[in-house]
Backbone as CSV, one residue per row, in Angstrom:
resi,resn,N_x,N_y,N_z,CA_x,CA_y,CA_z,C_x,C_y,C_z
1,MET,7.724,12.176,11.446,7.999,11.544,12.718,7.626,10.065,12.629
2,ILE,8.482,9.197,13.157,8.280,7.759,13.071,7.625,7.267,14.359
3,HIS,6.494,6.577,14.222,5.741,6.065,15.361,5.776,4.542,15.371
4,LEU,5.904,3.953,16.537,5.745,2.521,16.721,4.280,2.242,17.025
5,ILE,3.642,1.417,16.186,2.252,1.014,16.412,2.232,-0.493,16.625
6,SER,1.670,-0.902,17.746,1.635,-2.323,18.099,0.271,-2.662,18.678
7,ASP,0.100,-3.908,19.042,-1.163,-4.340,19.642,-1.441,-3.590,20.938
8,GLU,-0.357,-3.169,21.610,-0.513,-2.507,22.905,-1.065,-1.079,22.793
9,ASN,-0.768,-0.389,21.704,-1.205,1.010,21.616,-2.067,1.307,20.394
10,MET,-2.480,0.268,19.651,-3.214,0.519,18.416,-4.567,1.192,18.658
11,HIS,-5.089,1.097,19.876,-6.358,1.782,20.164,-6.216,3.296,20.065
12,LEU,-4.982,3.794,20.147,-4.743,5.233,20.017,-4.609,5.664,18.557
13,TYR,-4.524,4.695,17.651,-4.193,4.967,16.253,-5.263,4.458,15.285
14,GLN,-6.510,4.484,15.669,-7.540,3.883,14.823,-7.596,4.510,13.431
15,GLU,-7.614,5.803,13.337,-7.664,6.455,12.023,-6.360,6.243,11.266
16,GLU,-5.249,6.269,11.975,-3.940,6.115,11.343,-3.753,4.705,10.794
17,ILE,-4.289,3.694,11.479,-4.179,2.314,10.998,-4.966,2.138,9.705
18,VAL,-6.152,2.717,9.650,-6.928,2.671,8.405,-6.140,3.336,7.281
19,ALA,-5.541,4.485,7.567,-4.761,5.193,6.556,-3.542,4.385,6.127
20,LEU,-2.922,3.661,7.062,-1.774,2.820,6.733,-2.162,1.736,5.736
21,HIS,-3.252,1.040,5.998,-3.653,-0.052,5.110,-4.202,0.464,3.786
22,ARG,-4.755,1.660,3.781,-5.155,2.275,2.512,-3.915,2.653,1.701
23,ALA,-2.894,3.157,2.378,-1.643,3.498,1.685,-0.982,2.251,1.123
24,ARG,-1.024,1.149,1.874,-0.460,-0.100,1.379,-1.167,-0.562,0.118
25,ALA,-2.480,-0.452,0.082,-3.224,-0.826,-1.126,-2.830,0.074,-2.295
26,ALA,-2.707,1.356,-2.046,-2.357,2.296,-3.110,-0.972,2.009,-3.666
27,VAL,-0.017,1.706,-2.781,1.362,1.471,-3.229,1.507,0.103,-3.884
28,PHE,1.138,-0.948,-3.167,1.462,-2.297,-3.624,0.503,-2.812,-4.706
29,ILE,-0.755,-2.433,-4.636,-1.724,-2.931,-5.616,-1.874,-1.957,-6.782
30,ASP,-2.180,-0.694,-6.465,-2.449,0.278,-7.532,-1.195,0.687,-8.287
31,GLU,-0.112,0.962,-7.551,1.102,1.464,-8.204,2.001,0.342,-8.711
32,LEU,2.226,-0.675,-7.894,3.168,-1.725,-8.251,2.506,-2.921,-8.939
33,GLY,1.185,-3.027,-8.829,0.480,-4.096,-9.499,0.599,-5.465,-8.866
34,TRP,0.934,-5.513,-7.573,1.030,-6.804,-6.893,-0.361,-7.422,-6.772
35,GLU,-0.412,-8.730,-6.856,-1.686,-9.451,-6.767,-1.992,-9.752,-5.298
36,LEU,-2.440,-8.732,-4.597,-2.770,-8.840,-3.177,-4.269,-8.601,-2.997
37,GLN,-4.765,-9.022,-1.853,-6.179,-8.842,-1.538,-6.405,-7.507,-0.820
38,ALA,-7.465,-6.823,-1.199,-7.857,-5.584,-0.530,-9.360,-5.613,-0.294
39,THR,-9.774,-5.107,0.840,-11.184,-5.005,1.180,-11.499,-3.556,1.509
40,ASP,-12.475,-3.002,0.810,-12.842,-1.595,1.003,-11.637,-0.675,0.857
41,GLY,-10.741,-1.031,-0.072,-9.582,-0.188,-0.346,-8.453,-0.331,0.646
42,LEU,-8.519,-1.345,1.517,-7.489,-1.552,2.541,-6.803,-2.890,2.300
43,GLU,-5.468,-2.893,2.319,-4.711,-4.120,2.106,-4.282,-4.708,3.447
44,PHE,-4.729,-5.924,3.713,-4.350,-6.684,4.899,-3.891,-8.069,4.445
45,ASP,-3.101,-8.747,5.283,-2.816,-10.154,5.046,-2.731,-10.890,6.373
46,GLU,-2.385,-12.176,6.314,-2.401,-13.001,7.516,-1.326,-12.629,8.529
47,TYR,-0.375,-11.782,8.131,0.704,-11.387,9.042,0.369,-10.107,9.805
48,ASP,-0.785,-9.539,9.536,-1.257,-8.375,10.284,-2.034,-8.849,11.510
49,ASP,-1.354,-9.563,12.380,-2.018,-10.090,13.565,-1.525,-9.372,14.811
50,CYS,-1.838,-9.907,15.977,-1.500,-9.220,17.217,-0.002,-9.195,17.503
51,ARG,0.785,-10.007,16.810,2.231,-10.017,17.010,2.949,-9.044,16.079
52,ALA,2.249,-8.538,15.102,2.862,-7.618,14.150,2.964,-6.219,14.747
53,ARG,4.044,-5.556,14.395,4.236,-4.150,14.754,4.560,-3.376,13.487
54,ASN,4.271,-2.099,13.488,4.561,-1.251,12.341,5.292,0.002,12.790
55,MET,6.314,0.370,12.044,6.906,1.690,12.158,6.305,2.531,11.044
56,VAL,5.671,3.625,11.420,4.963,4.454,10.446,5.469,5.884,10.520
57,GLY,5.838,6.424,9.370,6.262,7.817,9.300,5.124,8.669,8.778
58,PHE,4.873,9.769,9.471,3.781,10.670,9.093,4.332,11.971,8.521
59,SER,3.578,12.547,7.616,3.933,13.838,7.047,3.592,14.951,8.031
60,ALA,3.946,16.173,7.663,3.619,17.320,8.508,2.116,17.485,8.670
61,GLU,1.355,16.980,7.693,-0.106,17.047,7.763,-0.701,15.796,8.393
62,HIS,0.171,14.937,8.949,-0.238,13.710,9.657,-0.764,12.626,8.723
63,GLY,-0.412,12.713,7.440,-0.734,11.632,6.525,0.335,10.552,6.597
64,VAL,-0.003,9.343,6.168,0.957,8.232,6.183,1.927,8.409,5.025
65,ALA,3.201,8.610,5.346,4.220,8.834,4.331,5.066,7.596,4.072
66,MET,5.246,6.749,5.073,6.081,5.559,4.930,5.727,4.563,6.015
67,GLY,6.066,3.319,5.777,5.771,2.296,6.770,6.645,1.074,6.579
68,LEU,6.819,0.310,7.650,7.588,-0.931,7.620,7.054,-1.836,8.720
69,ARG,6.618,-3.030,8.338,6.062,-3.979,9.299,7.147,-4.950,9.752
70,PHE,7.092,-5.355,11.010,8.016,-6.377,11.490,7.298,-7.285,12.484
71,ARG,7.771,-8.529,12.508,7.044,-9.558,13.245,7.975,-10.720,13.588
72,PRO,7.805,-11.378,14.742,8.609,-12.571,15.061,8.372,-13.681,14.041
73,THR,9.389,-14.513,13.849,9.294,-15.600,12.866,9.194,-16.978,13.516
74,ASP,9.088,-17.033,14.849,9.163,-18.332,15.522,7.897,-19.167,15.373
75,ASP,6.824,-18.593,14.824,5.617,-19.379,14.554,5.396,-19.567,13.050
76,PHE,5.412,-18.480,12.300,5.319,-18.555,10.844,5.851,-17.252,10.271
77,SER,6.128,-17.233,8.988,6.687,-16.047,8.344,6.379,-16.066,6.860
78,MET,6.329,-14.908,6.267,6.115,-14.793,4.832,7.254,-15.435,4.058
79,LEU,8.471,-15.267,4.546,9.629,-15.790,3.839,9.566,-17.312,3.709
80,VAL,9.213,-17.990,4.794,9.127,-19.450,4.759,7.843,-19.919,4.078
81,ASP,6.742,-19.258,4.367,5.444,-19.694,3.832,5.326,-19.519,2.321
82,HIS,5.924,-18.436,1.787,5.709,-18.104,0.378,6.970,-18.107,-0.478
83,PHE,8.130,-17.947,0.138,9.357,-17.802,-0.649,10.460,-18.752,-0.206
84,SER,10.084,-19.907,0.317,11.088,-20.865,0.776,11.978,-21.338,-0.374
85,HIS,11.450,-21.283,-1.608,12.248,-21.695,-2.757,13.429,-20.765,-3.006
86,ALA,13.410,-19.579,-2.388,14.511,-18.633,-2.540,15.588,-18.836,-1.490
87,LEU,15.371,-19.763,-0.560,16.308,-19.976,0.541,17.218,-21.160,0.240
88,PRO,18.532,-20.958,0.293,19.447,-22.075,0.056,19.512,-22.998,1.267
89,ALA,19.971,-24.208,1.042,20.121,-25.168,2.140,21.270,-24.749,3.052
90,GLY,21.147,-25.132,4.318,22.246,-24.941,5.250,22.329,-23.592,5.922
91,ILE,21.357,-22.704,5.686,21.409,-21.395,6.339,20.851,-21.489,7.752
92,ARG,21.130,-20.482,8.539,20.552,-20.406,9.877,19.031,-20.460,9.770
93,PRO,18.369,-21.257,10.606,16.910,-21.365,10.517,16.224,-19.998,10.633
94,ILE,15.220,-19.798,9.806,14.475,-18.536,9.827,13.602,-18.433,11.069
95,ASN,13.130,-19.568,11.568,12.136,-19.550,12.647,12.738,-19.650,14.039
96,ASP,13.982,-19.157,14.213,14.532,-19.192,15.565,14.009,-18.007,16.366
97,LYS,14.215,-18.042,17.663,13.600,-17.039,18.537,14.348,-15.717,18.563
98,TYR,15.421,-15.606,17.789,16.190,-14.357,17.748,16.069,-13.664,16.398
99,THR,15.025,-13.994,15.648,14.843,-13.445,14.308,13.458,-12.825,14.162
100,TRP,13.405,-11.651,13.552,12.145,-11.030,13.162,12.154,-10.804,11.658
101,GLU,10.950,-10.733,11.089,10.808,-10.527,9.644,10.314,-9.119,9.346
102,LEU,10.916,-8.500,8.351,10.498,-7.194,7.848,9.694,-7.390,6.565
103,SER,8.620,-6.638,6.423,7.807,-6.755,5.214,6.953,-5.501,5.033
104,ARG,6.336,-5.402,3.874,5.443,-4.295,3.521,6.091,-2.919,3.758
105,GLY,7.368,-2.823,3.413,8.037,-1.523,3.516,7.720,-0.654,2.314
106,PHE,7.410,0.602,2.548,7.116,1.526,1.444,7.393,2.957,1.881
107,CYS,7.551,3.816,0.908,7.713,5.253,1.164,7.033,6.020,0.044
108,ARG,6.188,6.955,0.404,5.460,7.751,-0.589,6.113,9.116,-0.801
109,GLU,7.165,9.410,-0.070,7.909,10.653,-0.273,8.908,10.448,-1.392
110,ARG,8.932,11.328,-2.356,9.798,11.171,-3.515,11.063,12.023,-3.435
111,GLY,11.179,12.863,-2.446,12.330,13.751,-2.357,13.623,13.006,-2.077
112,VAL,14.735,13.558,-2.529,16.049,12.948,-2.301,16.985,13.908,-1.577
113,SER,16.410,14.913,-0.933,17.239,15.810,-0.142,17.764,15.066,1.076
114,ARG,18.757,15.638,1.737,19.316,15.011,2.934,18.224,14.759,3.979
115,GLN,17.317,15.715,4.129,16.255,15.554,5.121,15.291,14.446,4.739
116,ASN,14.950,14.332,3.459,14.090,13.237,3.002,14.736,11.884,3.274
117,LEU,16.003,11.773,2.930,16.716,10.515,3.134,16.889,10.209,4.624
118,ARG,17.054,11.241,5.412,17.194,11.037,6.857,15.911,10.464,7.444
119,ARG,14.763,10.943,6.982,13.481,10.404,7.456,13.340,8.940,7.057
120,LYS,13.747,8.607,5.838,13.687,7.222,5.404,14.634,6.354,6.230
121,ALA,15.806,6.887,6.531,16.760,6.150,7.357,16.197,5.910,8.753
122,ALA,15.462,6.878,9.281,14.852,6.707,10.607,13.848,5.562,10.586
123,CYS,13.065,5.471,9.511,12.087,4.389,9.408,12.774,3.046,9.233
124,MET,13.953,3.039,8.621,14.684,1.797,8.397,15.430,1.325,9.638
125,ILE,15.899,2.260,10.451,16.628,1.862,11.658,15.679,1.541,12.809
126,ALA,14.488,2.143,12.808,13.575,2.024,13.949,13.236,0.574,14.317
127,PRO,12.840,-0.285,13.364,12.545,-1.672,13.767,13.781,-2.406,14.252
128,LEU,14.961,-2.052,13.720,16.190,-2.687,14.177,16.497,-2.274,15.618
129,GLU,16.244,-1.022,15.938,16.431,-0.559,17.314,15.529,-1.314,18.276
130,PHE,14.259,-1.412,17.913,13.304,-2.105,18.774,13.673,-3.581,18.891
131,ALA,14.116,-4.175,17.781,14.526,-5.572,17.796,15.721,-5.776,18.721
132,TYR,16.698,-4.892,18.623,17.895,-5.011,19.465,17.532,-4.945,20.945
133,GLU,16.676,-4.019,21.305,16.261,-3.894,22.707,15.465,-5.110,23.162
134,SER,14.943,-5.877,22.228,14.158,-7.075,22.549,14.988,-8.350,22.506
135,GLY,16.305,-8.220,22.292,17.177,-9.383,22.274,17.277,-10.083,20.940
136,ILE,16.802,-9.451,19.880,16.850,-10.020,18.533,18.206,-9.718,17.900
137,THR,18.746,-10.657,17.130,20.065,-10.477,16.529,20.055,-10.284,15.021
138,ARG,18.940,-10.554,14.386,18.855,-10.309,12.942,17.398,-10.146,12.538
139,CYS,17.211,-9.443,11.425,15.912,-9.366,10.764,16.084,-9.941,9.365
140,VAL,15.026,-10.532,8.856,15.070,-11.138,7.528,13.936,-10.583,6.682
141,GLY,14.023,-10.806,5.387,12.964,-10.356,4.502,13.213,-10.818,3.086
142,PHE,12.363,-10.388,2.196,12.422,-10.734,0.772,12.138,-9.454,0.018
143,THR,13.093,-8.965,-0.753,12.936,-7.669,-1.382,13.319,-7.692,-2.853
144,ASP,12.678,-6.829,-3.609,13.020,-6.636,-5.010,14.477,-6.188,-5.100
145,VAL,15.206,-6.733,-6.052,16.629,-6.412,-6.167,16.851,-4.921,-6.423
146,ARG,15.853,-4.232,-6.943,15.998,-2.800,-7.186,16.060,-2.000,-5.897
147,MET,15.671,-2.608,-4.781,15.717,-1.926,-3.486,17.056,-2.100,-2.779
148,LEU,17.904,-2.972,-3.280,19.138,-3.278,-2.561,20.056,-2.069,-2.426
149,SER,20.180,-1.289,-3.493,21.080,-0.125,-3.421,20.616,0.856,-2.354
150,PHE,19.298,1.018,-2.210,18.778,1.893,-1.161,19.091,1.319,0.220
151,CYS,18.890,0.012,0.388,19.151,-0.622,1.689,20.612,-0.485,2.086
152,TYR,21.509,-0.737,1.134,22.933,-0.558,1.419,23.242,0.910,1.693
153,GLY,22.646,1.793,0.894,22.922,3.217,1.034,22.489,3.800,2.352
154,VAL,21.393,3.269,2.928,20.903,3.776,4.199,21.741,3.257,5.364
155,GLY,22.565,2.222,5.094,23.465,1.739,6.125,23.180,0.352,6.660
156,TRP,22.167,-0.316,6.116,21.898,-1.680,6.565,23.091,-2.577,6.267
157,LYS,23.448,-3.440,7.209,24.489,-4.449,6.997,23.793,-5.729,6.529
158,LEU,23.737,-5.893,5.213,22.958,-6.957,4.594,23.798,-8.174,4.263
159,ASN,23.188,-9.323,4.383,23.734,-10.574,3.877,22.651,-11.213,3.031
160,LEU,22.911,-11.387,1.737,21.922,-11.969,0.844,21.888,-13.482,1.023
161,LEU,20.680,-14.016,1.112,20.487,-15.449,1.325,20.125,-16.113,0.006
162,GLY,21.118,-16.523,-0.737,20.851,-17.160,-2.019,20.796,-16.176,-3.166
163,SER,20.286,-16.653,-4.294,20.221,-15.869,-5.523,18.830,-15.275,-5.704
164,ALA,18.752,-14.271,-6.559,17.467,-13.647,-6.856,16.576,-14.618,-7.637
165,VAL,15.281,-14.535,-7.361,14.288,-15.349,-8.080,13.167,-14.430,-8.554
166,ASN,12.467,-14.851,-9.575,11.351,-14.067,-10.075,10.124,-14.276,-9.194
167,TYR,9.462,-13.177,-8.826,8.275,-13.284,-7.969,7.006,-12.788,-8.667
168,GLY,7.073,-12.597,-9.961,5.895,-12.189,-10.719,5.917,-10.753,-11.180
169,GLN,6.476,-9.877,-10.339,6.583,-8.466,-10.708,8.036,-8.021,-10.829
170,GLY,8.950,-8.976,-10.893,10.370,-8.669,-10.979,11.179,-9.742,-10.279
171,ASP,12.440,-9.422,-10.029,13.320,-10.348,-9.329,13.546,-9.863,-7.908
172,ALA,13.554,-10.812,-6.979,13.724,-10.481,-5.575,14.653,-11.488,-4.921
173,VAL,15.170,-11.117,-3.762,16.136,-11.958,-3.069,15.837,-11.946,-1.574
174,ALA,16.056,-13.080,-0.929,15.952,-13.156,0.529,17.212,-12.545,1.139
175,TYR,17.062,-11.933,2.286,18.197,-11.277,2.933,18.062,-11.379,4.442
176,GLU,19.181,-11.150,5.118,19.172,-10.924,6.551,19.957,-9.648,6.816
177,VAL,19.528,-8.882,7.795,20.200,-7.642,8.155,20.627,-7.745,9.606
178,GLU,21.846,-7.352,9.858,22.431,-7.457,11.196,21.725,-6.528,12.179
179,VAL,21.470,-7.052,13.357,20.921,-6.256,14.462,21.940,-6.317,15.590
180,SER,22.689,-5.245,15.764,23.729,-5.203,16.790,23.963,-3.764,17.205
181,ARG,24.640,-3.590,18.320,24.954,-2.233,18.796,25.783,-1.484,17.757
182,ASN,26.790,-2.146,17.203,27.665,-1.483,16.234,26.922,-1.127,14.950
183,ALA,26.074,-2.045,14.486,25.325,-1.773,13.257,24.402,-0.579,13.438
184,LEU,23.727,-0.505,14.573,22.836,0.615,14.843,23.616,1.912,14.988
185,SER,24.752,1.848,15.671,25.564,3.046,15.868,26.039,3.610,14.539
186,ASP,26.429,2.732,13.623,26.914,3.200,12.321,25.811,3.933,11.556
187,ILE,24.595,3.373,11.556,23.490,4.031,10.848,23.142,5.354,11.531
188,ARG,23.084,5.339,12.848,22.722,6.540,13.592,23.721,7.670,13.331
189,ASN,25.007,7.336,13.344,26.024,8.358,13.103,26.010,8.845,11.661
190,MET,25.703,7.962,10.723,25.646,8.342,9.311,24.596,9.415,9.069
191,TRP,23.466,9.317,9.780,22.338,10.207,9.499,22.036,11.188,10.622
192,GLY,22.786,11.125,11.718,22.537,12.045,12.827,21.181,11.843,13.462
193,LEU,20.831,10.582,13.704,19.504,10.254,14.218,19.475,10.241,15.741
194,PRO,18.332,10.579,16.337,18.191,10.525,17.796,18.091,9.085,18.276
195,VAL,18.151,8.918,19.575,18.029,7.586,20.184,16.803,7.560,21.089
196,PRO,15.790,6.770,20.765,15.634,6.007,19.523,15.158,6.914,18.399
197,ALA,15.072,6.351,17.196,14.659,7.134,16.024,13.148,7.176,15.878
198,TYR,12.415,6.657,16.848,10.963,6.595,16.779,10.370,6.984,18.138
199,VAL,9.065,7.198,18.158,8.360,7.428,19.413,7.418,6.256,19.659
200,ALA,7.318,5.864,20.906,6.401,4.804,21.320,5.444,5.402,22.338
201,ILE,4.190,5.532,21.959,3.198,6.217,22.789,2.300,5.189,23.461
202,ALA,2.286,5.211,24.777,1.435,4.299,25.538,0.105,4.938,25.900
203,ALA,0.096,6.269,26.032,-1.125,6.989,26.404,-0.955,8.455,26.026
204,LEU,-2.065,9.115,25.755,-2.027,10.551,25.492,-1.900,11.302,26.811
205,GLY,-1.221,12.427,26.766,-1.104,13.254,27.948,-2.357,14.083,28.170
206,PRO,-2.482,14.702,29.335,-3.645,15.548,29.630,-3.821,16.645,28.580
207,GLY,-5.013,16.728,28.031,-5.315,17.768,27.057,-4.790,17.508,25.660
208,GLU,-4.147,16.358,25.432,-3.602,16.064,24.103,-4.652,15.328,23.268
209,ALA,-4.969,15.905,22.127,-6.088,15.396,21.332,-5.713,14.257,20.407
210,SER,-4.417,14.035,20.154,-4.026,12.988,19.206,-2.619,12.511,19.500
211,VAL,-2.254,11.390,18.881,-0.903,10.852,19.036,0.131,11.798,18.441
212,HIS,-0.268,12.607,17.490,0.681,13.518,16.863,1.072,14.636,17.823
213,VAL,0.125,15.105,18.603,0.434,16.110,19.618,1.329,15.503,20.690
214,THR,1.003,14.296,21.115,1.813,13.619,22.124,3.230,13.383,21.618
215,ALA,3.358,12.966,20.365,4.674,12.716,19.790,5.525,13.978,19.760
216,GLU,4.922,15.093,19.428,5.667,16.352,19.408,6.174,16.699,20.801
217,ARG,5.344,16.452,21.812,5.783,16.717,23.187,6.927,15.784,23.582
218,LEU,6.790,14.515,23.281,7.838,13.565,23.647,9.164,13.904,22.990
219,CYS,9.116,14.362,21.756,10.356,14.754,21.079,10.960,15.986,21.719
220,ARG,10.161,16.926,22.128,10.685,18.114,22.798,11.332,17.760,24.133
221,GLU,10.830,16.728,24.780,11.332,16.331,26.106,12.576,15.466,26.042
222,ARG,12.958,15.035,24.867,14.141,14.176,24.754,15.401,14.951,25.143
223,PRO,16.303,14.305,25.858,17.546,14.994,26.225,18.452,15.277,25.053
224,ASP,18.343,14.486,23.962,19.197,14.718,22.797,18.515,15.600,21.767
């Protein structure tokens, strides 16, 4: 199940947030060898602030299975701060008020069954859905070229911004992904996803001991 975690509801997700940042350290530092900072086994950076939101997918045992961070770019962004050399001249400004940045995307599920891929697609469409409802028209990011086939395969409408450049652990490219009603509809129909593909929990219900119990109730109550 995909959960939206933001500054508004993070008090409900204290244990889950710790698990998210521990998973990020395990994936990006231990497995991929990225030169990132970790404290007490948790990976954080300057973009994990009050404006950042995360879509997090949990396993049946409520462990962190996947995650994707997104954040407005109108003040600062990883793409401009660290990878501006990958951006060609003359493109639409990254820091406009209709753009959000995607980063720290990962998935710890290795299955390739239809259901596994559907869960990954839900995590990929979820920030785009939230962005669309917020008046955003595109998301941007910087990704390893080996991830492009997955992004295209899940249904993202990608536009590559320039050529791939080496980032130390491989080659990566800046991209923008369309955020529109039609783009979302195409992904949703491809994978048979509900509307929205995530749950946003503002408070636990009476007698509900965790966000996972609340999420199960909210999904049961959905008309679709």
